[in-house]
KEKE-3310 file (N, C-alpha, C; in steps of 0.2 Angstrom, whole numbers, plus 5000, padded with zeros to 4 digits):
npx = (4957:4951:4934:4929:4931:4938:4932:4938:4952:4955:4960:4958:4947:4939:4929:4917:4922:4935:4952:4959:4955:4952:4944:4935:4941:4933:4920:4926:4927:4921:4934:4941:4937:4948:4959:4956:4955:4969:4974:4969:4974:4987:4986:4983:4992:5002:4996:4994:5007:5020:5021:5008:5001:5003:4999:4985:4982:4985:4975:4963:4966:4960:4950:4932:4920:4915:4913:4920:4933:4948:4956:4949:4949:4961:4963:4953:4946:4937:4941:4952:4949:4940:4951:4957:4949:4949:4962:4959:4953:4941:4927:4918:4907:4900:4900:4890:4879:4863:4854:4860:4856:4857:4866:4879:4879:4872:4880:4892:4893:4892:4903:4913:4912:4914:4927:4933:4931:4938:4952:4954:4957:4968:4977:4978:4984:4997:5002:5016:5015)
npy = (5411:5423:5430:5438:5444:5458:5467:5477:5477:5463:5459:5450:5451:5450:5457:5471:5484:5483:5486:5493:5506:5509:5514:5506:5511:5524:5522:5523:5535:5535:5535:5548:5549:5551:5548:5533:5529:5530:5521:5510:5509:5507:5495:5487:5486:5482:5468:5463:5465:5474:5473:5467:5475:5486:5484:5484:5497:5501:5495:5499:5512:5512:5508:5512:5511:5519:5513:5503:5493:5486:5479:5469:5459:5451:5450:5447:5461:5467:5462:5469:5482:5480:5478:5489:5498:5493:5496:5508:5503:5500:5489:5486:5479:5479:5492:5504:5498:5493:5482:5465:5459:5468:5473:5483:5499:5513:5525:5518:5510:5522:5528:5518:5518:5530:5532:5521:5526:5537:5530:5525:5536:5541:5531:5532:5546:5541:5542:5540:5530)
npz = (5934:5924:5924:5914:5899:5891:5878:5870:5873:5876:5889:5904:5918:5933:5939:5938:5926:5912:5916:5906:5901:5887:5872:5859:5843:5834:5821:5804:5792:5773:5762:5751:5733:5725:5734:5735:5721:5718:5726:5722:5708:5712:5718:5708:5699:5707:5708:5694:5689:5680:5665:5661:5668:5659:5648:5650:5653:5638:5632:5638:5633:5621:5620:5617:5623:5638:5649:5651:5658:5656:5665:5670:5662:5666:5678:5694:5696:5703:5715:5719:5719:5731:5739:5738:5746:5758:5762:5769:5780:5778:5774:5760:5758:5770:5775:5782:5783:5786:5786:5787:5773:5763:5756:5747:5750:5744:5744:5745:5733:5722:5726:5725:5711:5704:5709:5702:5689:5691:5692:5681:5674:5678:5675:5661:5663:5666:5679:5692:5705)
capx = (4957:4946:4928:4926:4936:4937:4930:4942:4960:4956:4962:4954:4945:4934:4924:4917:4924:4942:4954:4961:4950:4951:4936:4937:4941:4927:4920:4929:4922:4923:4939:4940:4937:4956:4964:4954:4959:4977:4975:4967:4979:4994:4985:4982:4999:5007:4993:4996:5013:5020:5021:5002:4997:5004:4993:4977:4982:4986:4968:4959:4966:4958:4942:4928:4915:4918:4912:4925:4941:4950:4958:4944:4952:4966:4961:4945:4948:4932:4943:4958:4944:4940:4956:4958:4945:4952:4966:4956:4950:4934:4923:4912:4901:4895:4900:4884:4872:4858:4852:4865:4855:4856:4872:4882:4875:4872:4885:4898:4892:4894:4911:4917:4911:4917:4935:4935:4931:4944:4959:4956:4959:4976:4981:4980:4989:5003:5006:5018:5012)
capy = (5413:5428:5428:5441:5447:5465:5466:5481:5474:5456:5458:5446:5454:5447:5460:5479:5486:5482:5495:5497:5512:5510:5513:5504:5517:5526:5521:5527:5537:5533:5539:5552:5547:5552:5543:5526:5528:5529:5515:5503:5508:5504:5488:5484:5486:5474:5462:5462:5466:5481:5472:5466:5483:5493:5480:5486:5504:5502:5491:5505:5519:5511:5507:5516:5511:5523:5510:5497:5493:5480:5476:5463:5453:5449:5448:5449:5468:5468:5460:5474:5488:5478:5479:5497:5500:5489:5499:5512:5501:5499:5483:5490:5475:5479:5499:5509:5494:5492:5474:5461:5457:5475:5474:5488:5506:5517:5528:5515:5510:5528:5529:5513:5519:5536:5531:5517:5529:5541:5527:5525:5543:5540:5526:5537:5550:5538:5544:5534:5528)
capz = (5927:5925:5924:5909:5894:5889:5872:5867:5873:5876:5895:5908:5924:5937:5942:5934:5921:5912:5918:5901:5899:5882:5869:5852:5837:5830:5813:5799:5786:5767:5757:5745:5726:5722:5736:5733:5713:5718:5730:5716:5705:5716:5719:5702:5696:5711:5706:5686:5686:5675:5659:5661:5668:5653:5642:5652:5649:5631:5628:5639:5630:5613:5623:5614:5629:5644:5655:5652:5660:5653:5671:5671:5659:5669:5686:5697:5697:5709:5723:5720:5721:5737:5744:5740:5752:5763:5764:5773:5785:5775:5770:5756:5759:5777:5777:5782:5781:5794:5787:5782:5768:5760:5750:5748:5751:5737:5744:5743:5726:5721:5728:5720:5702:5703:5710:5697:5683:5692:5691:5672:5669:5682:5672:5656:5664:5667:5686:5695:5712)
cpx = (4950:4940:4924:4933:4935:4936:4936:4948:4961:4959:4957:4953:4939:4927:4923:4919:4934:4945:4958:4960:4951:4944:4939:4937:4934:4927:4923:4925:4925:4930:4937:4941:4945:4961:4961:4957:4964:4978:4973:4972:4985:4992:4985:4989:5003:5003:4996:5004:5015:5020:5012:4997:4997:4999:4986:4976:4980:4979:4963:4959:4962:4951:4936:4920:4917:4918:4915:4931:4942:4955:4955:4947:4958:4967:4954:4945:4942:4936:4949:4954:4944:4945:4959:4955:4948:4959:4966:4953:4944:4932:4918:4906:4897:4897:4894:4878:4869:4856:4858:4863:4854:4860:4874:4877:4876:4877:4891:4899:4894:4901:4916:4917:4914:4925:4937:4937:4938:4952:4960:4959:4967:4980:4984:4986:4997:5008:5009:5017:5019)
cpy = (5417:5427:5432:5443:5452:5465:5472:5478:5467:5454:5456:5451:5451:5451:5468:5478:5484:5490:5497:5504:5513:5509:5511:5511:5517:5523:5525:5530:5535:5537:5544:5547:5547:5546:5536:5525:5527:5523:5510:5504:5506:5495:5484:5482:5482:5469:5460:5461:5469:5477:5471:5472:5487:5490:5483:5493:5506:5501:5498:5511:5518:5509:5510:5516:5513:5518:5503:5497:5487:5476:5469:5456:5449:5447:5448:5455:5470:5467:5466:5480:5486:5479:5485:5500:5498:5492:5506:5510:5499:5494:5486:5485:5477:5487:5503:5504:5493:5484:5471:5459:5462:5474:5480:5493:5508:5522:5525:5513:5516:5529:5524:5515:5524:5536:5525:5522:5534:5537:5525:5530:5542:5536:5528:5541:5548:5539:5539:5536:5527)
cpz = (5927:5922:5916:5905:5891:5880:5868:5868:5874:5884:5900:5914:5927:5939:5940:5929:5920:5915:5912:5900:5892:5879:5861:5847:5834:5824:5809:5795:5778:5765:5753:5739:5724:5726:5735:5727:5715:5721:5725:5712:5705:5715:5714:5699:5700:5709:5699:5687:5681:5668:5658:5663:5663:5648:5644:5650:5643:5629:5631:5636:5622:5614:5620:5621:5634:5650:5656:5654:5660:5659:5673:5667:5660:5676:5689:5700:5702:5717:5723:5721:5730:5741:5745:5746:5758:5766:5769:5778:5784:5772:5768:5757:5765:5778:5778:5782:5787:5793:5784:5776:5762:5755:5750:5747:5745:5738:5742:5736:5722:5721:5723:5713:5701:5704:5705:5690:5684:5691:5685:5670:5672:5677:5665:5656:5665:5674:5688:5701:5716)
residu = (MET:ALA:ALA:PHE:SER:CYS:ASN:VAL:CYS:GLY:GLN:GLY:PHE:ASP:PHE:GLY:ASP:CYS:SER:CYS:ASP:SER:LEU:PRO:ASP:PRO:PRO:ARG:GLY:LEU:PRO:GLY:LYS:GLU:ALA:LEU:ALA:LEU:ALA:PHE:VAL:ARG:PHE:LEU:ARG:GLU:THR:LEU:GLY:GLN:ASP:VAL:TYR:ASP:THR:VAL:VAL:ASP:LEU:ASN:SER:ARG:GLU:LEU:ASN:PRO:ASP:VAL:CYS:HIS:SER:GLY:ASP:PHE:CYS:ASP:SER:ASN:MET:VAL:MET:ASP:ALA:ALA:PHE:GLY:GLU:PHE:GLY:ILE:ASP:PRO:SER:THR:TYR:GLY:ARG:VAL:ASP:GLU:ASP:ASP:GLY:MET:THR:GLN:GLU:VAL:CYS:ASP:LEU:TRP:ASN:SER:ALA:TRP:ASP:ARG:ALA:LYS:GLU:VAL:MET:GLN:GLU:GLY:ARG:ALA:LEU)
# end
């Protein structure tokens, strides 16, 4: 049994460095607003099914408060946005944090909100994904 295990490839070795010569993937940057919005809409449609998704679009089209999205009436839409971030390899709860008690960074919050606003526009445009 090997004395050490490589943090990158998991391969065991006894002395020195692992021979895999692999480096971990560099941290990814945040996705763009449009890409995140499209991922959110796609995941939302998959989560709700087409009929309920169409209901959300209809309710949003009649909503007077621009801060409201009716997707939350039918599912935990925050988890859907979290999954959209995950498609880009990003955990929004930990991305860019220095202290684990900090919560989401302002950069992540701003992207979360702007992508959600863009997603509501995409839903009204009726874009097929």
